[in-house]
C-alpha positions, 0 to 999 in steps of 0.5 A: 502475527498474519499469514503473508499470504492473506488474512482478514482483520475488522474495522471500527465500524464492523467492517470487515476486510478480506486481504490476499496475495495480489494475483496475476488476474487481477487487473481488473480488481486494481483497474476499479480500486483506481476509477475509486480515487479521486484525484488528489488519491490519485496524486499522492499514490502515483506523484503526478496529476492522473485525472483522465488517463487513458484505460490502457495506460491505466491497464499496463499500470494495473498489470505491471503492478499484479506481477509481483515475484514473492522475491521481489516483495509483497501485495496484497488487495483487500476487498469489502462488501458492497452492495452484496458484492466482494469489491476492491478498496485497498492494494498495499505492497513493498519492493526490495530495493536491494537485500535490506531495503524496500519501498512501501506502497499503500492506496485506499479507496477514497470512501474507506480512508480514516477507518483504519484500515491503511494502517492495518495494512502497513504494521502487515506490511511491516511484519512482512518486511521484517519477516524478510529481513527487511531493514528499512523502508524508504518511501517517498510522500507528496508533501501535502498527504498528511495522512501518510505522513502520520502513518509513519509518525504513528508506526513506532519505529525509527525514521528520519525525513528529508525533502528532496526535489519537492518530495519528503523522502522517509526512511523508516528503520525497522531493525534488525529485520527476521526473528 
């Protein structure tokens, strides 16, 4: 089981992914990741079209995401080598809704989607959440985001799925939580 602070893994394509806790000074990395998301990825992640947001709006969102207190959840940023330098390619987090429930969120840079990175990060989020005694993940997913829906379906945990106001609400039972 990986350390909560960070871990690494390789994709089936042989790309090494380094993952560490998101830090307060990662705003520029988050902005870079956002800039490498296409319109559909942005819509799926933020539940609204964000085709031309102001630089200030992007910066404010990144700064807010970078400030995750340990008691509120966990947030990781993942890097891969691109053109000889480490580039941000994904961010994964969960935020507590209450003592036993949390909301997961996951974003993978467009050109790295479909390589199992999201699945690996999601599995690590589940492991961290259960260690933190989280019993349920509750996620709001766009109906057209079949990759996110498959991620939940294939995670191996019981879940329910409802539709509210055009959004898919998934409640995933993680069990008792902790060991």
